C-alpha positions as CSV (number, residue, x, y, z in Angstrom):
1,M,152.5,157.5,120.1
2,D,150.9,155.9,117.0
3,Q,153.1,152.8,117.6
4,A,152.0,152.7,121.2
5,L,148.4,152.9,120.2
6,S,148.8,150.1,117.8
7,V,150.2,147.9,120.6
8,F,147.1,148.6,122.7
9,D,144.9,147.9,119.6
10,R,146.6,144.6,119.2
11,W,146.1,143.8,122.9
12,T,142.4,144.8,122.6
13,Q,142.1,142.4,119.7
14,E,143.8,139.6,121.7
15,N,141.2,140.1,124.5
16,N,138.3,140.2,122.0
17,D,139.5,137.0,120.3
18,V,139.6,135.1,123.6
19,V,136.1,136.3,124.5
20,K,134.7,135.4,121.0
21,K,136.3,131.9,121.1
22,Y,134.8,131.2,124.5
23,Q,131.3,132.4,123.4
24,L,131.5,130.4,120.1
25,Q,132.7,127.2,121.6
26,N,130.5,127.3,124.7
27,G,127.4,128.2,122.6
28,E,127.8,125.3,120.2
29,Q,128.3,122.5,122.7
30,D,125.6,119.9,123.3
31,V,123.9,120.4,126.7
32,S,125.0,117.0,128.0
33,H,128.7,117.9,127.5
34,Q,128.5,121.6,128.2
35,S,129.4,121.7,131.9
36,H,132.7,119.8,131.3
37,N,133.6,121.7,128.2
38,Q,132.7,125.1,129.8
39,T,135.2,124.3,132.6
40,Q,137.9,123.5,130.1
41,H,137.2,126.7,128.1
42,L,137.3,128.7,131.3
43,K,140.7,127.3,132.3
44,W,142.0,128.1,128.9
45,C,140.5,131.6,128.9
46,L,141.9,132.4,132.4
47,S,145.4,131.4,131.2
48,E,145.1,133.7,128.1
49,F,143.7,136.6,130.1
50,H,146.6,136.3,132.7
51,K,149.1,136.4,129.9
52,L,147.5,139.5,128.4
53,L,147.2,141.1,131.8
54,R,150.9,140.7,132.4
55,K,151.6,142.6,129.2
56,V,149.1,145.4,129.9
57,Q,150.3,145.9,133.5
58,G,153.9,145.8,132.4
59,I,153.7,149.5,131.7
60,P,152.8,152.4,134.1
61,P,149.1,153.0,134.5
62,Q,147.6,155.6,132.2
63,V,144.1,156.9,132.1
64,E,143.7,156.3,128.3
65,H,144.6,152.7,128.6
66,T,142.7,151.9,131.8
67,Q,139.6,150.7,129.9
68,L,141.5,147.8,128.3
69,E,143.3,146.9,131.5
70,L,140.2,146.8,133.7
71,A,138.3,144.9,131.0
72,V,141.0,142.2,131.0
73,V,140.9,142.2,134.9
74,F,137.1,141.8,134.7
75,N,137.4,138.8,132.2
76,A,140.1,137.1,134.3
77,C,138.1,137.6,137.5
78,V,134.9,136.2,135.9
79,C,136.9,133.1,134.9
80,S,138.3,132.7,138.4
81,V,135.0,133.2,140.2
82,A,133.3,130.7,137.8
83,Q,135.9,128.1,138.9
84,S,135.5,129.1,142.6
85,H,139.0,130.5,142.7
86,F,137.9,133.3,145.0
87,S,141.2,134.3,146.5
88,E,142.7,134.7,143.0
89,A,139.8,136.9,142.0
90,E,140.2,139.0,145.2
91,R,143.9,139.5,144.4
92,L,143.1,140.6,140.8
93,L,140.5,143.1,142.0
94,S,142.8,144.5,144.7
95,Q,145.5,145.1,142.1
96,A,143.0,146.8,139.9
97,M,141.8,149.1,142.7
98,D,145.5,150.0,143.4
99,R,146.0,150.9,139.7
100,V,142.8,153.1,139.6
101,L,143.7,154.8,142.9
102,N,147.3,155.5,141.6
103,I,145.9,157.1,138.5
104,T,143.5,159.3,140.5
105,G,146.1,160.0,143.3
106,D,143.9,158.7,146.1
107,G,145.6,155.9,148.0
108,G,142.6,155.2,150.3
109,D,142.8,152.9,153.3
110,A,144.5,149.7,152.3
111,S,143.2,147.8,155.4
112,D,139.5,148.3,154.6
113,V,138.2,147.0,151.3
114,C,134.9,148.9,151.7
115,V,136.7,152.2,152.2
116,R,138.9,151.5,149.2
117,W,135.9,150.8,147.1
118,K,134.2,154.1,148.2
119,A,137.4,155.9,147.1
120,V,137.3,154.1,143.7
121,F,133.7,155.1,143.3
122,K,134.7,158.8,143.8
123,S,137.2,158.4,141.0
124,A,134.4,157.3,138.6
125,G,133.8,161.0,137.8
126,N,136.7,160.6,135.3
127,P,134.9,159.9,131.9
128,T,137.4,157.2,131.1
129,L,137.0,155.4,134.4
130,K,133.3,155.9,134.6
131,P,132.2,152.8,132.5
132,C,134.9,150.5,134.2
133,V,134.2,151.0,137.9
134,P,130.6,149.6,137.9
135,Y,131.4,146.3,136.4
136,L,134.5,145.8,138.6
137,F,132.4,146.4,141.7
138,C,129.9,143.9,140.4
139,L,132.6,141.3,140.7
140,Q,133.5,142.4,144.2
141,W,129.8,142.0,145.1
142,A,129.8,138.6,143.5
143,L,132.7,137.5,145.6
144,W,131.1,138.7,148.8
145,L,127.9,136.9,147.9
146,A,129.7,133.7,146.9
147,T,131.5,133.7,150.2
148,C,128.4,134.6,152.2
149,Q,129.7,137.9,153.5
150,L,126.2,139.4,153.7
151,K,127.0,142.0,156.4
152,V,129.6,143.6,154.1
153,I,127.0,143.8,151.3
154,Q,124.6,145.4,153.8
155,D,127.2,147.9,154.9
156,I,127.9,149.1,151.3
157,Q,124.2,149.2,150.2
158,S,124.4,152.8,149.2
159,E,127.2,152.0,146.7
160,I,125.1,149.2,145.3
161,S,122.3,151.7,144.7
162,S,124.8,154.0,142.9
163,L,125.9,151.0,140.9
164,C,122.4,150.5,139.7
165,E,122.1,154.1,138.5
166,M,125.5,154.0,136.8
167,L,124.8,150.8,135.0
168,C,121.3,152.0,133.9
169,G,122.8,155.2,132.6
170,E,125.1,153.5,130.1
171,V,124.2,152.2,126.7
172,W,125.5,148.6,126.4
173,D,125.7,145.9,123.8
174,D,127.3,142.5,123.8
175,R,130.4,143.5,121.9
176,G,132.1,145.7,124.5
177,I,131.9,148.1,127.4
178,T,129.7,150.7,125.6
179,T,128.6,151.4,122.1
180,K,130.3,154.8,122.1
181,G,133.5,155.1,120.1
182,K,135.2,153.0,117.6
183,L,133.9,149.4,117.9
184,S,137.1,147.7,116.8
185,S,139.0,149.3,119.7
186,I,136.4,148.4,122.4
187,P,137.6,145.6,124.7
188,M,134.9,142.9,124.9
189,L,133.6,141.5,128.2
190,I,133.1,137.7,128.7
191,M,129.8,138.5,130.5
192,D,127.4,141.4,130.3
193,P,127.7,143.4,133.5
194,R,124.0,144.3,133.5
195,R,123.1,140.6,133.4
196,L,125.5,140.0,136.3
197,F,124.0,143.0,138.2
198,E,120.5,141.6,137.8
199,L,121.7,138.1,138.8
200,L,123.4,139.5,141.9
201,Q,120.3,141.6,142.9
202,I,117.9,138.7,143.0
203,C,120.4,136.2,144.5
204,T,121.2,138.7,147.3
205,S,117.5,139.1,148.0
206,I,117.1,135.3,148.1
207,V,120.1,134.7,150.4
208,Q,119.2,137.6,152.7
209,G,115.6,136.3,152.8
210,A,116.8,132.8,153.9
211,E,119.0,134.3,156.6
212,R,116.2,136.5,158.0
213,L,114.0,133.4,158.0
214,S,116.5,131.5,160.0
215,D,116.7,134.4,162.4
216,G,112.9,134.5,162.9
217,Q,112.4,137.7,160.9
218,S,109.6,136.3,158.7
219,S,107.7,139.5,158.0
220,E,110.9,141.4,157.0
221,A,112.0,138.5,154.8
222,L,108.5,138.3,153.2
223,S,108.6,142.0,152.3
224,S,112.0,141.9,150.6
225,L,111.2,138.6,148.8
226,Q,108.0,139.9,147.4
227,T,109.9,142.9,146.0
228,A,112.5,140.6,144.5
229,S,109.9,138.5,142.7
230,T,109.3,141.5,140.3
231,M,113.0,141.8,139.4
232,P,114.2,140.8,135.9
233,A,115.7,137.4,136.4
234,P,115.6,133.8,135.2
235,R,112.4,132.0,135.9
236,A,114.1,129.5,138.3
237,L,115.2,132.4,140.6
238,V,111.8,134.2,140.5
239,A,110.3,130.8,141.5
240,L,112.7,130.8,144.5
241,T,111.4,134.1,145.7
242,H,107.8,132.7,145.7
243,L,109.0,129.6,147.4
244,L,110.8,131.5,150.3
245,S,107.7,133.7,150.6
246,G,105.8,130.5,151.3
247,F,108.3,129.6,154.0
248,C,107.7,133.0,155.6
249,L,103.9,132.5,155.5
250,V,104.2,129.1,157.1
251,H,106.3,130.6,159.9
252,M,103.5,133.2,160.3
253,S,100.9,130.5,160.6
254,R,99.2,131.2,157.2
255,P,99.4,127.8,155.5
256,Q,96.7,128.5,152.9
257,M,98.6,131.6,151.7
258,A,101.8,129.6,151.7
259,L,100.2,127.1,149.4
260,Q,99.4,129.9,147.0
261,C,103.0,130.9,147.0
262,Y,104.2,127.4,146.4
263,R,101.7,127.2,143.5
264,K,103.1,130.4,142.0
265,A,106.6,128.9,142.3
266,L,105.6,125.8,140.4
267,E,103.8,127.9,137.8
268,T,106.9,130.0,137.3
269,D,109.3,127.0,137.2
270,S,107.8,123.5,137.0
271,R,111.2,122.1,138.2
272,C,110.9,123.8,141.6
273,V,110.6,120.5,143.4
274,C,111.0,122.1,146.8
275,A,107.6,123.8,146.3
276,L,106.0,120.4,145.8
277,Y,107.7,119.0,148.8
278,Q,106.6,121.9,151.1
279,S,103.1,121.7,149.8
280,M,103.0,118.0,150.7
281,L,104.2,118.9,154.2
282,I,101.3,121.3,154.6
283,Y,98.8,118.8,153.4
284,R,100.3,116.3,155.9
285,Q,100.0,118.7,158.8
286,Q,96.4,119.5,157.8
287,G,95.6,115.7,157.7
288,N,94.6,116.0,154.0
289,T,95.9,112.5,153.1
290,Q,94.7,112.3,149.5
291,A,96.3,115.7,148.6
292,E,99.4,114.6,150.4
293,I,99.6,111.4,148.3
294,Q,99.0,113.3,145.1
295,A,101.8,115.8,146.0
296,L,104.1,112.8,146.8
297,R,103.3,111.3,143.4
298,L,104.1,114.6,141.5
299,L,107.2,115.1,143.6
300,H,108.4,111.5,142.8
301,K,107.7,112.0,139.1
302,T,109.5,115.3,139.0
303,L,112.6,114.0,140.9
304,T,112.7,110.9,138.6
305,V,112.6,112.8,135.4
306,A,114.6,115.9,136.6
307,G,117.3,115.3,134.1
308,A,114.9,115.2,131.2
309,T,113.3,118.5,132.2
310,Q,116.5,120.6,131.8
311,P,116.3,123.3,129.2
312,A,117.5,122.5,125.7
313,L,120.3,125.0,125.9
314,A,122.2,126.0,129.0
315,D,123.1,129.6,129.7
316,I,126.4,130.6,128.0
317,N,127.2,133.0,130.8
318,P,130.1,131.7,132.9
319,L,128.7,132.8,136.3
320,S,125.6,130.9,137.3
321,S,123.2,131.5,140.2
322,S,124.4,128.3,142.0
323,L,127.7,130.2,142.8
324,F,125.7,132.8,144.8
325,L,123.1,130.6,146.5
326,S,125.4,128.5,148.7
327,S,124.5,129.9,152.2
328,Q,123.9,127.2,154.8
329,S,120.5,128.6,155.7
330,L,119.3,128.5,152.1
331,T,120.7,125.0,151.5
332,T,118.9,123.7,154.5
333,L,115.6,125.3,153.4
334,L,115.9,123.9,149.9
335,S,116.7,120.3,150.9
336,V,114.4,117.7,149.4
337,P,114.2,114.0,150.0
338,S,115.6,111.6,147.4
339,A,113.3,110.1,144.8
340,L,113.4,106.7,146.5
341,S,112.6,108.3,149.9
342,V,109.6,109.9,148.4
343,L,108.6,106.6,146.8
344,H,108.8,105.0,150.2
345,S,106.7,107.7,151.9
346,M,104.1,107.3,149.1
347,A,104.0,103.5,149.5
348,L,103.6,103.7,153.3
349,K,100.9,106.4,153.1
350,C,98.9,104.4,150.5
351,V,99.0,101.3,152.7
352,L,98.0,103.1,155.8
353,H,95.1,105.0,154.2
354,G,93.2,102.3,152.3
355,R,95.0,102.4,148.9
356,V,96.7,99.1,149.5
357,S,97.1,97.8,146.0
358,E,98.6,101.1,144.9
359,G,101.0,101.0,147.9
360,V,102.0,97.4,147.0
361,E,103.1,98.5,143.6
362,H,105.2,101.4,145.0
363,Y,106.9,98.9,147.4
364,L,107.6,96.5,144.6
365,D,109.1,99.4,142.5
366,L,111.2,100.4,145.5
367,L,112.6,96.8,146.0
368,A,113.2,96.6,142.3
369,A,115.3,99.8,142.5
370,F,117.4,98.1,145.3
371,H,118.2,95.2,143.0
372,S,119.0,97.4,139.9
373,D,122.4,97.9,138.6
374,D,122.6,101.5,139.7
375,H,124.7,100.7,142.9
376,N,126.2,104.2,143.2
377,R,122.7,105.8,143.3
378,M,121.6,103.2,145.9
379,L,124.6,103.9,148.1
380,A,124.0,107.7,147.9
381,E,120.3,107.3,148.9
382,A,120.5,104.4,151.3
383,H,120.9,106.6,154.4
384,T,117.6,108.3,153.7
385,L,115.6,105.0,153.7
386,P,114.8,102.3,156.2
387,K,117.2,99.3,156.3
388,L,116.6,96.7,153.6
389,P,115.0,94.1,156.0
390,D,112.6,96.8,157.2
391,L,111.6,97.5,153.6
392,Y,111.1,93.8,152.9
393,L,108.9,93.5,156.0
394,E,106.8,96.6,155.2
395,A,106.3,95.4,151.6
396,G,105.4,91.9,153.0
397,A,102.8,93.4,155.3
398,A,101.3,95.4,152.4
399,L,101.1,92.2,150.3
400,L,99.4,90.4,153.1
401,I,96.8,93.2,153.5
402,D,96.3,93.0,149.8
403,Q,95.5,89.2,150.2
404,R,98.8,88.0,148.7
405,P,100.1,85.7,151.4
406,A,102.4,83.6,149.2
407,D,104.3,86.8,148.0
408,C,104.5,88.0,151.6
409,M,106.0,84.6,152.7
410,A,108.6,84.9,149.9
411,L,109.8,88.3,151.2
412,C,109.9,87.1,154.8
413,N,112.1,84.2,153.7
414,E,114.5,86.7,152.2
415,V,114.6,88.5,155.6
416,I,115.2,85.3,157.5
417,S,118.0,84.3,155.1
418,M,119.6,87.7,155.6
419,T,119.5,87.7,159.4
420,M,119.5,84.1,160.6
421,E,123.3,83.7,161.0
422,L,123.5,87.1,162.8
423,L,121.0,86.3,165.6
424,P,122.4,86.9,169.1
425,E,122.1,84.3,171.8
426,N,120.5,86.8,174.1
427,V,120.0,90.6,174.5
428,V,120.0,92.6,177.8
429,L,118.5,96.1,177.7
430,E,119.7,98.3,180.5
431,E,117.6,101.0,182.0
432,P,119.1,104.5,181.4
433,E,120.7,106.2,184.4
434,E,119.1,109.5,183.6
435,K,115.9,110.4,181.7
436,N,117.8,112.3,179.1
437,E,120.4,109.6,178.6
438,P,120.2,107.8,175.2
439,E,118.6,104.4,175.4
440,T,121.2,101.6,175.6
441,G,119.0,99.2,173.7
442,A,118.1,101.4,170.8
443,L,116.8,99.7,167.7
444,S,119.7,100.9,165.8
445,D,121.7,98.4,167.9
446,D,122.6,95.6,165.5
447,K,121.7,92.8,167.9
448,V,118.2,94.1,168.8
449,A,117.5,95.1,165.2
450,T,118.5,91.7,163.8
451,L,116.4,89.9,166.4
452,L,113.4,92.1,165.7
453,W,113.6,91.6,161.9
454,T,113.8,87.8,162.1
455,A,111.0,87.6,164.7
456,A,108.8,89.9,162.6
457,A,109.4,87.8,159.5
458,Y,108.1,84.7,161.4
459,F,105.2,86.7,162.8
460,L,104.1,87.8,159.3
461,Q,104.5,84.2,158.0
462,G,102.3,83.1,160.9
463,H,99.7,85.6,159.6
464,C,100.1,84.2,156.1
465,H,99.2,80.7,157.3
466,T,96.1,82.0,159.1
467,H,95.0,83.5,155.8
468,L,95.5,80.1,154.2
469,K,93.7,78.4,157.2
470,D,96.8,76.3,157.9
471,W,96.5,76.7,161.7
472,K,99.2,74.2,162.6
473,Q,101.8,76.0,160.5
474,A,100.6,79.3,161.9
475,V,101.2,78.0,165.4
476,T,104.7,76.9,164.4
477,H,105.7,80.3,163.0
478,Y,104.2,82.3,165.8
479,T,106.1,80.1,168.2
480,R,109.4,80.7,166.4
481,C,108.7,84.4,166.7
482,I,108.0,84.2,170.5
483,N,111.1,82.0,171.1
484,L,113.3,84.8,169.6
485,L,111.6,87.5,171.6
486,V,112.0,85.8,175.0
487,K,115.8,86.1,174.5
488,V,115.4,89.8,175.4
489,C,115.8,90.6,179.1
490,V,115.8,94.0,180.9
491,K,118.0,95.1,183.7
492,Q,116.7,97.7,186.0
493,K,119.0,99.6,188.3
494,G,120.1,97.4,191.3
495,S,118.4,94.2,190.0
496,Q,119.2,91.2,188.0
497,P,118.1,90.8,184.3
498,Q,114.5,89.7,184.0
499,I,111.8,89.0,181.4
500,P,110.1,92.4,180.6
501,T,106.5,93.0,181.6
502,A,104.0,95.6,180.5
503,D,104.5,97.7,183.6
504,I,108.2,98.4,183.1
505,T,108.4,99.1,179.4
506,G,107.9,102.8,179.9
507,N,111.3,103.2,181.4
508,F,113.0,101.7,178.4
509,G,111.4,103.9,175.7
510,T,110.0,102.9,172.3
511,N,112.5,100.1,171.8
512,L,111.2,97.7,174.4
513,Y,107.6,98.9,173.6
514,T,108.1,97.7,170.0
515,L,109.5,94.3,171.1
516,Q,106.7,93.9,173.6
517,R,104.1,94.8,171.0
518,L,105.4,92.1,168.6
519,K,105.4,89.5,171.4
520,G,101.8,90.4,172.3
521,L,100.6,90.2,168.7
522,S,102.4,86.9,168.2
523,L,100.8,85.4,171.3
524,A,97.5,86.7,170.1
525,G,98.0,85.1,166.7
526,R,99.0,81.8,168.3
527,G,96.0,82.0,170.6
528,V,93.6,82.5,167.7
529,S,95.2,79.6,165.8
530,F,94.7,77.4,168.8
531,T,91.1,78.5,169.0
532,Q,90.5,77.4,165.4
533,M,92.0,74.0,166.3
534,D,89.7,73.8,169.3
535,K,92.6,73.8,171.8
536,L,90.8,76.3,174.0
537,K,93.0,75.9,177.1
538,E,96.1,76.7,175.2
539,A,94.3,79.5,173.4
540,L,93.1,81.1,176.6
541,R,96.7,80.9,178.1
542,D,98.2,82.6,175.0
543,L,95.5,85.3,174.7
544,Q,95.8,86.2,178.4
545,L,99.6,86.3,178.1
546,S,99.1,88.6,175.1
547,L,96.9,91.0,177.1
548,H,99.4,90.9,179.9
549,T,102.3,91.7,177.5
550,F,100.4,94.2,175.4
551,P,97.2,95.4,177.1
552,D,96.0,97.5,174.2
553,C,95.7,94.5,171.8
554,V,92.1,94.7,170.6
555,G,92.3,91.3,168.9
556,S,93.5,89.6,172.0
557,G,90.7,91.0,174.1
558,L,87.9,90.0,171.6
559,W,89.2,86.5,171.1
560,C,89.9,86.0,174.8
561,G,86.3,86.8,175.4
562,E,85.3,84.4,172.6
563,V,87.3,81.5,174.2
564,L,85.9,82.3,177.7
565,W,82.4,82.2,176.1
566,R,83.1,78.8,174.5
567,L,84.4,77.6,177.9
568,S,81.0,78.6,179.4
569,R,82.6,81.5,181.4
570,R,80.2,83.9,180.0
571,Q,80.2,86.6,182.7
572,E,84.0,86.8,182.3
573,A,83.6,86.9,178.5
574,A,81.2,89.8,178.7
575,A,83.5,91.7,181.0
576,C,86.5,91.1,178.7
577,W,84.6,92.4,175.6
578,K,83.4,95.5,177.4
579,K,86.9,96.3,178.6
580,T,88.3,95.7,175.1
581,W,85.7,98.1,173.6
582,S,86.8,100.8,176.0
583,I,90.4,100.8,174.6
584,R,91.0,104.0,172.7
585,P,92.7,103.2,169.4
586,Q,96.1,104.9,169.0
587,S,97.6,106.4,165.9
588,L,100.4,104.1,164.9
589,D,101.8,105.9,161.8
590,D,105.0,107.0,163.5
591,R,105.2,104.8,166.6
592,V,105.6,101.4,165.1
593,P,106.4,99.9,161.7
594,V,103.5,99.0,159.4
595,Y,104.3,95.3,159.8
596,L,103.6,95.5,163.5
597,H,100.2,97.0,163.1
598,E,97.4,94.9,164.4
599,L,96.2,92.9,161.3
600,Q,93.2,90.6,161.1
601,I,94.0,87.1,162.1
602,G,91.9,84.4,160.5
603,A,88.2,84.8,160.8
604,S,87.0,88.1,162.2
605,L,84.6,88.5,165.1
606,D,81.4,90.5,164.6
607,S,81.1,93.1,167.3
608,S,77.4,93.4,166.8
609,E,77.0,89.6,167.4
610,L,79.1,89.9,170.6
611,R,77.0,92.8,171.9
612,H,73.9,90.7,171.2
613,R,75.3,87.9,173.3
614,I,75.8,90.3,176.2
615,Q,72.2,91.6,175.8
616,E,71.0,88.0,176.1
617,L,72.8,87.7,179.4
618,G,71.1,90.8,180.6
619,L,74.4,92.6,181.1
620,A,74.1,95.4,178.5
């Protein structure tokens, strides 16, 4: 018997040596290399625990040796789960349950894992088995959570409550299962089961909260998440409970309370970037542009320096929360745009809301990132950003608004050089057969997009020349833009292709609207340029065509009235101005790109002066 005991003492020492080596090597590694080295250590540990387990299970199960066997099973399972080898961990746990049930004489129902675990829990009355069963069940719980089997966890909730009582009733230390008995003969565990239990508790609450949110059960989710926020857990997980509570409150139409939850999340964990992102969305919805831009700035900074904000030492525990937070609902809720997407949003918002110089700097930073050496990063983030010609044109428009026409022209030349060889001879947009049918001429279509980019570049260059008062060159560039746009024809059902007009654009969606808008603005720009060159007949023709193509163009209306006035057609001029002032301005933030907004062309017209003219005619 003494010889047999010495064998088990030796096996216990083998187990403990592997655990100590893992803890020592993993704890000493530099953070930057820890993830890779931890994986290598886990592979080695798993191999050693498997070898030891074959030795221990090579003899019939005995109660006095169960503590060692189940400790080795626990350690091997932890290593398997940490490497996402879930089926391997399931097999080890199933074998362990069989050994326990053989010892107690209760075979259970082999087809139902929950029934088998309930039978195992009954066997925990045995003093030798009592400390082993809880930490093995922790691993089963971990497997269910890692594989998103939330219904099973709900069905066995009473056993989880019992598990809490059993774990809290034991006296633990980091050297082994309990502190009772001879320390040298106690098999060590690679992870403290109490820490695992606490981790599983809060992760389960977080995942269940996300699932309830996706099912529309916001108030139920809020209650459980608020309870979870008081659990002992790493700060990052407590922050997640506050974050998801904010989601619940948004769904319950309580945005101000949601903002408080997001603030708590950030106070708990400054790296909770999703809380910043969700706060920004609330500010956007409320129309609080300055707060939105500030949130975007903080979000971009946090995303940019995320690597530098990692803790100095990583957790040496092999099982991390990321294993248990993989549900699709949670992943969707926690999604955040890339740093470059946030930079683009910030640039656009600044330009649209009067902070033009700031927006220009953001656009230039964005373009610099595209030309950096980090090609892999750019490929990964490119799908979340506009196409490169769009970015050039947006940046060009921002530079133009910022009174930097030379820089704008340089960017437009880049766009023209990118697209010139790809220009189509002509484009025919066909009317959809049904209202719900996708538009056949969508701007994602390469031909239409290429034509639009090149035309828009010429359009912006025309604007640049008006800023420089080079009216002849302005006319040339506006004409180049118009010549490209007239290549687009529309084909209505049962008719031949024709040049689009304002009254038929609605049937073709936003695509044709955008092209017509660009044509109308280009005609307006050329008309104003002709006006400055005293070519009033040509100016009137273009301005009237502009209004026919794009009736909501305020600049065309005002300048058309000005030309009519100069041609001594003053009654018509007054009518034109009045009609123009009656146009209700539209919000263009989402409908058209910033480079197709109606920018000032050359000298501006003073509305008060125009109204004074009308009064002099006695038509006010």
